[in-house]
VEXDREN-2710 file (C-alpha; in Angstrom, 1 decimal):
% VEXDREN-2710
k/r/px/py/pz
1/MET/181.5/55.4/145.9
2/ASN/179.3/55.7/142.9
3/ARG/181.0/53.7/140.1
4/ASP/178.1/54.1/137.6
5/ILE/180.1/56.2/135.1
6/SER/177.3/55.9/132.5
7/SER/175.0/58.0/134.7
8/ILE/177.3/61.0/134.7
9/ARG/175.9/63.7/132.5
10/ARG/175.3/67.4/132.2
11/ASP/172.8/69.3/130.1
12/TYR/174.5/72.3/128.5
13/GLN/172.3/75.5/128.4
14/LEU/174.6/78.5/128.8
15/ALA/174.9/79.8/125.3
16/SER/174.5/79.2/121.5
17/LEU/176.6/79.7/118.5
18/ASP/175.4/80.4/115.0
19/GLU/176.7/81.4/111.6
20/ALA/175.4/85.0/111.7
21/SER/176.9/86.0/115.0
22/SER/180.3/84.3/114.5
23/ALA/183.3/85.9/112.8
24/ALA/184.2/85.2/109.2
25/ASN/187.8/84.6/110.3
26/PRO/188.3/81.9/112.9
27/MET/191.2/83.7/114.6
28/ASP/188.9/86.7/115.2
29/GLN/186.3/84.2/116.6
30/PHE/189.0/82.7/118.8
31/GLU/190.0/86.1/120.2
32/HIS/186.3/86.8/121.0
33/TRP/186.0/83.5/122.9
34/TRP/189.3/84.0/124.5
35/GLU/188.3/87.4/125.9
36/GLU/185.1/85.8/127.3
37/ALA/187.2/83.0/128.8
38/ILE/189.5/85.5/130.5
39/LYS/186.6/87.4/132.0
40/SER/185.2/84.2/133.3
41/ASN/188.3/83.6/135.6
42/ILE/188.8/80.1/134.3
43/ASP/191.6/78.3/136.1
44/GLU/194.5/77.7/133.7
45/VAL/192.5/79.3/130.9
46/ASN/195.6/78.9/128.6
47/ALA/195.9/75.1/129.0
48/PHE/195.3/73.0/126.0
49/VAL/195.8/69.4/124.8
50/LEU/198.5/69.0/122.2
51/SER/198.5/65.9/120.1
52/THR/201.4/64.7/118.0
53/ILE/202.3/61.6/116.0
54/ASN/205.5/59.6/116.4
55/GLU/207.6/57.9/113.8
56/LYS/205.5/54.7/114.1
57/GLY/202.3/56.6/113.5
58/ALA/201.1/56.4/117.1
59/PRO/199.4/59.5/118.6
60/ALA/200.4/61.1/121.9
61/SER/198.7/63.8/123.9
62/ARG/199.6/66.1/126.8
63/VAL/198.5/69.4/128.3
64/VAL/200.7/72.4/127.5
65/LEU/200.2/76.2/128.0
66/LEU/199.4/78.7/125.4
67/LYS/201.8/81.7/125.6
68/ASN/200.6/83.8/122.7
69/PHE/198.4/83.8/119.7
70/THR/198.5/86.0/116.6
71/PRO/196.6/86.0/113.3
72/GLU/199.3/83.5/112.2
73/GLY/198.7/80.9/114.9
74/PHE/199.2/79.6/118.5
75/VAL/202.5/79.7/120.4
76/PHE/203.8/77.6/123.2
77/TYR/207.3/76.8/124.6
78/THR/209.0/73.5/125.5
79/ASN/212.1/71.4/125.4
80/TYR/212.9/70.6/121.8
81/GLU/214.5/67.3/122.9
82/SER/211.4/66.1/124.7
83/ASN/209.2/63.4/123.2
84/LYS/206.9/66.0/121.8
85/GLY/209.8/67.8/120.2
86/LYS/211.1/64.6/118.6
87/GLU/207.6/63.8/117.3
88/ILE/207.1/67.3/115.9
89/ALA/210.5/66.9/114.1
90/THR/209.2/63.6/112.6
91/ASN/205.7/64.8/111.7
92/PRO/204.9/68.6/111.8
93/LEU/201.1/68.0/111.7
94/VAL/199.5/68.4/115.1
95/ALA/196.1/68.9/116.8
96/ILE/195.3/71.1/119.8
97/ASN/192.2/71.3/121.9
98/PHE/191.0/73.9/124.4
99/PHE/188.2/72.9/126.7
100/TRP/186.5/75.6/128.8
101/LYS/184.0/73.7/130.8
102/GLU/182.8/76.7/132.7
103/LEU/181.6/78.2/129.4
104/GLU/180.6/74.8/128.0
105/ARG/182.9/75.3/125.0
106/GLN/185.8/73.7/123.3
107/VAL/188.0/74.8/120.3
108/ARG/189.6/72.0/118.2
109/ILE/192.5/73.0/115.9
110/THR/194.6/71.1/113.4
111/GLY/197.5/72.5/111.5
112/SER/201.2/72.5/110.8
113/ILE/203.9/73.5/113.4
114/LYS/207.3/75.0/113.3
115/LYS/209.8/76.7/115.7
116/VAL/209.5/80.4/116.4
117/SER/212.6/82.5/115.9
118/MET/215.5/82.3/118.4
119/GLN/214.9/85.9/119.2
120/GLU/211.3/85.3/120.1
121/SER/212.2/82.3/122.3
122/GLU/214.9/84.3/124.0
123/LYS/212.6/87.2/124.8
124/TYR/210.0/84.9/126.3
125/PHE/212.7/82.8/128.2
126/HIS/214.0/85.8/130.0
127/SER/210.5/86.9/131.0
128/ARG/210.2/83.7/133.1
129/PRO/210.9/83.4/136.8
130/LEU/214.6/82.5/137.6
131/GLY/213.6/79.1/138.8
132/SER/211.8/78.3/135.5
133/GLN/214.8/79.5/133.5
134/VAL/217.2/77.3/135.6
135/GLY/214.7/74.4/135.4
136/ALA/214.9/74.5/131.6
137/TRP/218.7/73.7/131.9
138/SER/218.1/71.1/134.6
139/SER/215.5/68.7/133.3
140/PRO/216.4/66.1/130.6
141/GLN/212.8/66.1/129.7
142/SER/211.2/62.8/128.7
143/LYS/214.4/60.8/129.5
144/VAL/214.5/58.1/132.2
145/ILE/216.2/59.3/135.4
146/PRO/217.1/57.2/138.5
147/ASN/215.1/59.1/141.1
148/ARG/213.8/62.5/142.2
149/ALA/217.1/63.3/144.0
150/TYR/219.0/63.1/140.8
151/LEU/216.8/65.9/139.3
152/GLU/217.0/68.0/142.4
153/ASP/220.8/67.7/142.5
154/ILE/221.1/69.1/139.0
155/MET/218.6/71.9/139.8
156/ASN/220.5/72.9/142.9
157/ALA/223.8/72.9/141.1
158/ASN/222.4/75.1/138.4
159/LEU/220.7/77.4/140.9
160/ASP/224.2/78.0/142.4
161/LYS/225.7/78.4/139.0
162/TYR/223.2/81.0/137.9
163/LYS/222.6/82.6/141.3
164/GLU/223.5/86.0/139.9
165/GLY/220.9/85.6/137.1
166/ASN/221.9/86.1/133.5
167/VAL/220.7/82.6/132.5
168/PRO/221.3/82.0/128.8
169/LEU/218.7/80.5/126.6
170/PRO/219.3/76.7/126.3
171/PRO/219.9/75.6/122.7
172/HIS/217.4/72.8/123.2
173/TRP/214.6/75.0/124.5
174/GLY/212.2/77.4/122.7
175/GLY/208.9/78.1/121.1
176/TYR/206.6/76.5/118.5
177/ILE/203.8/78.1/116.5
178/VAL/200.9/76.1/115.2
179/HIS/199.6/77.5/111.9
180/PRO/195.9/76.3/111.8
181/THR/194.4/74.7/108.7
182/SER/191.1/74.0/110.4
183/ILE/189.4/75.3/113.5
184/GLU/186.2/74.0/115.1
185/PHE/184.2/76.0/117.7
186/TRP/182.0/73.8/119.8
187/GLN/179.3/75.2/122.0
188/GLY/177.4/72.8/124.3
189/ARG/173.6/72.8/123.9
190/SER/170.7/71.0/125.5
191/SER/169.9/67.4/124.7
192/ARG/173.4/67.0/123.1
193/LEU/172.3/69.0/120.1
194/HIS/175.5/71.0/120.3
195/ASP/176.5/73.9/118.0
196/ARG/179.6/73.1/115.9
197/LEU/181.1/75.7/113.4
198/TYR/184.0/74.4/111.3
199/TYR/186.4/76.6/109.5
200/THR/188.8/75.3/106.8
201/LEU/191.7/77.2/105.2
202/ASN/191.5/77.6/101.5
203/GLU/194.5/77.7/99.0
204/ASN/194.0/81.5/98.7
205/HIS/194.2/81.8/102.5
206/SER/190.5/82.6/102.9
207/TRP/188.4/80.6/105.3
208/THR/185.2/78.5/104.6
209/LYS/182.8/78.3/107.5
210/GLU/180.3/75.4/107.8
211/ARG/178.0/73.9/110.4
212/LEU/178.6/70.3/111.5
213/ALA/176.0/68.0/113.0
214/PRO/176.7/67.3/116.7
END
């Protein structure tokens, strides 16, 4: 086994990113990159890292799945009583990061976060498979449980309870939207001279675009 981690490297040469060819609005630029990512058949293309801050000021990160994006922001769904939900309630400032290695790209986003409407959460919840709907009722997310059997017993009981369907939206489950205040588009380039375009939101809701050194 090769344990020489320092020797692992890759020279990025697939594409470039410049001010002239990029959109003035970062959400338009994200949509352009998103469409290219979809066409590239990237596995779990909608996966991104969500970083939050707890009440002690310590950061925490985990991978979640994007379920929608609009000109206003990026939407995902989760258990509001999970660790991430508690951290969001304490500090509504978050960071998210998409990494599409097949395209040698990443998108780094910071912004504020809030819950989507109950109607929007309910609509998405009922679009999920039955097992996923029941699972939202069955998992006390982030809480300590005695063993796997404990979780499976709850799941089986709820599957029986809701075997006819018509699973209601749990009051502790729903969506969040991240409203971006900065978005960075990173394109890998040769010799680590990467392209980085950084957009910041102004008070008049316009965007400023700047190039950052790699």
